N, C-alpha and C positions, 0 to 999 in steps of 0.2 A: 301522714297515713296512720290510722289507729292501729293499736296492737292486735285487736281482734281481726281486722282485715288482713294484716300481715300473716297471722296464724292461718286464716282460711286459705290464703294464696299458697302458703307453704304446704298445707295439707293437699291441696289440689295438685300441686307440682309433684309431690311425693307419690300421690296416687297415680298420676299419669306415668311417671317413671316406672313404678311397680307394675302397672298394667302393660306397658310396652315390654318390660323384661319378661313378664309371664307369657305374653304372646310369642315373643321370640323363643322362649324355652319350649313352648308347646309345638311351635313349628319345627324346631330342631328335633324334638322327640318324634314327631311324625315322620320326618325324613329318616331318622335312624331306624324306626320300626319298619318302614317301607323297605329300606335297604336290607334289613335283617331277615324279614319274613317273606319278602317277595310277594307272589300271588296270594299267599295265605293272609296277607293284610287285607286285600280287597274282599276275600271270602269272609273274613271276620266282620268287616263293615257291613257287608250284605246280610249276614246272619243276624247281627245285632240291630240293624236298621239305623246305624249312626256311627260316626267316627269316635266319639268320646267313649262309648261303651266298648267298642271294639279294641281301642287302645288300652283300656283298663284290663281287658282280658289278656291281651298280648303281653303287657307288663307283668301280669300275674304269672303267665307261663314262664317268662324269663326268670322271675324270682324263684319259682319252684325248680326250674332247670339248674339254677346255681347250687341247689342243695344236693344234686346228684354227684356221685363220685365217678366221673367218666374218665376213660383212658383210651389211648390209641392201641391198635393191635401191633404186635411186633411183626417183622417181615415173614417169619416162619408161619405165623397164624394166617397172615394174608394169603400166602401161597397155598396153604392147606384149604382155605375156604374157596379160593378160586378153582382149585382142582375139583372140589365138590360141586361147584356151579357147572363145570364142564360136564360132569356126570348127569346132572339134572337136565341140561340141554340135550344130551344124547337120549335121555329117556323120553323127551318130548316127541320124538319121531314115532314111537310105538304107542305111548300112552300119554297124550297131551294133558288130560285132566289131572292125572297123577303127578305129572311134571310141574304143573302150576301149583299144586298143593305142596310139593316138595320145595319149590322156590319160595313160597310164602313162609314155610317152616325155616328154611335156611336164613332168610332175611331176619326172622325173629331171633334165631340163634345168635347171629352176628350182633344184633342190637343188644341182647343180654350180655354178650361178651364185652361189649363196649361200656356197659353199665346202665343202659336204658331200661325202664320198666317194660315188661312184656306181657302184662295181664290183659288189659282192656284196649281195644283198638283205638278208641278216642283218646285214651290216656297216652298211648304210644305216639299218636299224631301230635298231641299237644307238646310232648317233650321233644320229638324229632324236629318240629317246626322251628325251634329256636336256632339250631345250627344247620339244619337241612331244609329250610323253608322252601327252597326252589324245587325240591324233590318230592314234597308232600303230595302234590297233585298226581304224580306218578303212582305213589303209594295208594292214594284213594281210588284211582282208576283200577289198579291191579286188584285191590281188595274187593271192589264191586264186581269185577268179572269172576273172581274166585267164588263169591257168594252165588252168582248165577250158575257157575259150573257145578256146584253141589246140588243144584236143582235141575241139572241137565238142560239149562237154558242158554248155554254159551256155545257159539260155533267154534270151529277150529281156528278161524281167523281171530275171533275174540281171545281165545286162549294164547295165540301167538302174541297178540298185543299185550296181554297180561305179563308174559315173560319179558317183553321189552321194558315194561314199566317197572317190574321187580328188579330187572338188571340195572336200571338207572339208579335206584336207591341203593342197591347192593354195592355198586361200584363207589358211590358217594360215601358209604359207611366204611369201605376199605381204603379210602384215599390215603395216600402217603402224607403224613404231617409235613407242614411247611419247613420245620426245623430239620427234618430228615432229608427233604429235597435239597435244602441249602447245604447240608453236610456231604451230600453225594459228590465225589470228585468228578469233574468233567473229563471225558476221555481226551487224551492228547490229540491235537489236531495234526494231521500229516503235513510235513514241510513241503512247500511248493518247490519242485525241482525245476531247474532251468530247462527251457525247451531244447530238445536235441537239435544240433546243427545238421541240416540236411545237405549232403553233398550234391552238386549238380549232376544230373543224370547224363551219362554219356550217350551221345546220339548214335543211332545205328546208320548204316549206309543208306538204307531206304529213306530214313528221315532226312539225311543230308541231301539226297537227290530230290526229295519232295519240296525242299526249301525253294522259294521263288528267287529267280535270278535278279540281281540288283538292276534297277532301271538305269539306262545310259544317261550320262549327263547331257544336258541340253547343248545342241550344237551352237558354237559361238556365232555371233552375227557376222555376216559377210563383211570382208574388209572394204574399206572405202575404195571406190573405183570399180568394184565388181557389182554387177547387177544380177539379181536373181534371174535364173533361167539362161544367162549368157555364158558361153563357154569361155573360160579364161584363156584357153589355148586354141584359137580358131585354126582350122586346117588351111594350108596354103592351096 
């Protein structure tokens, strides 16, 4: 075999290995992006008209997200914001449009407290989708209803749905970090006590009288020499 032919074969083998490795890497990246962004992945593919462009955008989101200085809320802050949410829900009974506006504002405040940008809606969605991708659809729906509410085009049921969507993202932003959940001591489990011994209940006189009488034992068979129906002592 000539040297040139051997070089060509080696190049082909190396190219095939490189191609297989690149394909495996792309497939692994697709799985990671789908898992990370959830429904937002399919939305990006639909918007860009293809998987390659969508994945480039999602990777860009992830890179920009890594530049943020995010932090979790401490327990006192979480309790404070939950109390504020309760007040917003109570306001919904009398002024639902104002309550939805307050809910949007409270979600934005919590985002800013966590370290997310809070200027442009699309920018907020892009950054939130990296860690809260499965909640972004809730945020989009709530924001759309809020826009219709400002134009008096949202029904009371629409506004109620907006509160539900805002609540989903709100609770996700306030979620207790995994390390705090792991550090929380489990409450002691109660020891199982042995079952108490129940003394037999004394029977009353009525219960004793109500008991059935024992059945008489079967009469033994007639002795040999005696016939049934015959009188063993005939009269003289």
